[in-house]
LUMMIDREN-216223 format. One record per residue (C-alpha): x, y, z. Coordinates in nm, 3 decimals, always signed. Example, Ala and Ser with C-alpha at 12.3 -4.5 7.8 and 13.67 -1.06 7.14 Angstrom:
% residues 2
ATOM      px      py      pz
ATOM  +1.230  -0.450  +0.780
ATOM  +1.367  -0.106  +0.714
END
This chain:
% residues 97
ATOM      px      py      pz
ATOM +34.439 +15.358  +8.259
ATOM +34.472 +15.721  +8.306
ATOM +34.295 +16.020  +8.186
ATOM +34.330 +16.357  +8.230
ATOM +34.052 +16.602  +8.329
ATOM +34.009 +16.992  +8.284
ATOM +34.004 +17.106  +8.678
ATOM +34.030 +17.551  +8.590
ATOM +34.214 +17.784  +8.440
ATOM +34.465 +18.019  +8.564
ATOM +34.708 +18.282  +8.441
ATOM +34.923 +18.012  +8.324
ATOM +34.705 +17.854  +8.144
ATOM +34.468 +17.555  +8.162
ATOM +34.508 +17.302  +8.465
ATOM +34.477 +16.936  +8.417
ATOM +34.512 +16.661  +8.704
ATOM +34.508 +16.300  +8.632
ATOM +34.260 +16.051  +8.694
ATOM +34.358 +15.676  +8.686
ATOM +34.072 +15.401  +8.676
ATOM +34.145 +15.088  +8.757
ATOM +33.935 +14.733  +8.889
ATOM +33.998 +14.563  +9.230
ATOM +34.047 +14.275  +9.338
ATOM +33.672 +14.210  +9.391
ATOM +33.630 +14.351  +9.061
ATOM +33.484 +14.723  +9.155
ATOM +33.615 +14.968  +8.940
ATOM +33.734 +15.272  +9.149
ATOM +33.936 +15.611  +9.053
ATOM +34.148 +15.819  +9.214
ATOM +34.400 +16.089  +9.170
ATOM +34.723 +16.113  +9.272
ATOM +34.861 +16.251  +9.557
ATOM +35.151 +16.386  +9.419
ATOM +35.152 +16.615  +9.131
ATOM +35.322 +16.832  +8.937
ATOM +35.575 +16.897  +8.597
ATOM +35.789 +16.588  +8.628
ATOM +35.491 +16.341  +8.749
ATOM +35.291 +16.417  +8.433
ATOM +35.117 +16.071  +8.326
ATOM +35.041 +16.100  +7.944
ATOM +34.644 +16.026  +7.863
ATOM +34.522 +15.650  +7.756
ATOM +34.859 +15.535  +7.979
ATOM +34.916 +15.233  +8.126
ATOM +35.040 +15.279  +8.482
ATOM +35.077 +15.013  +8.757
ATOM +34.888 +15.078  +9.109
ATOM +34.937 +14.947  +9.476
ATOM +34.656 +14.930  +9.715
ATOM +34.544 +14.728 +10.042
ATOM +34.289 +14.480  +9.951
ATOM +34.068 +14.677 +10.212
ATOM +34.087 +15.010 +10.116
ATOM +34.133 +15.042  +9.730
ATOM +33.978 +15.402  +9.746
ATOM +34.383 +15.506  +9.838
ATOM +34.558 +15.375  +9.563
ATOM +34.883 +15.497  +9.476
ATOM +35.076 +15.485  +9.147
ATOM +35.397 +15.261  +9.204
ATOM +35.641 +15.440  +9.083
ATOM +36.009 +15.581  +9.310
ATOM +35.866 +15.968  +9.178
ATOM +35.478 +15.912  +9.316
ATOM +35.580 +15.718  +9.629
ATOM +35.908 +15.930  +9.755
ATOM +35.779 +16.305  +9.590
ATOM +35.547 +16.365  +9.941
ATOM +35.772 +16.192 +10.187
ATOM +36.079 +16.474 +10.018
ATOM +35.813 +16.770 +10.051
ATOM +35.772 +16.696 +10.405
ATOM +36.088 +16.600 +10.470
ATOM +36.217 +16.926 +10.247
ATOM +35.909 +17.143 +10.475
ATOM +36.082 +17.002 +10.853
ATOM +36.455 +17.075 +10.772
ATOM +36.294 +17.405 +10.672
ATOM +36.174 +17.500 +10.946
ATOM +36.412 +17.331 +11.180
ATOM +36.637 +17.577 +11.039
ATOM +36.399 +17.911 +11.069
ATOM +36.385 +17.812 +11.421
ATOM +36.734 +17.770 +11.454
ATOM +36.877 +18.072 +11.292
ATOM +36.585 +18.312 +11.395
ATOM +36.391 +18.205 +11.667
ATOM +36.674 +18.116 +11.912
ATOM +36.912 +18.338 +11.884
ATOM +36.611 +18.577 +11.948
ATOM +36.530 +18.404 +12.271
ATOM +36.877 +18.419 +12.439
ATOM +36.860 +18.811 +12.370
END
């Protein structure tokens, strides 16, 4: 079950974060906030989402959607490529002078 909680205010307006609650295989209630958040990754309050987790680490659960599973990796890849482009075009030419 998804619940959105108020996490603060900014110039853009109030900030909200999704909190997902589920019961693990041992019967314990677990709550977590997804790592990937943003405009294309919103989760409606009261909606039901599928979560995946390792049985011995339910606190590290993730939302089982393509966007939530792939977004953190894509951000890391884009950041890595950006760093390589920075090095290739700005640092290496300066070192060869």
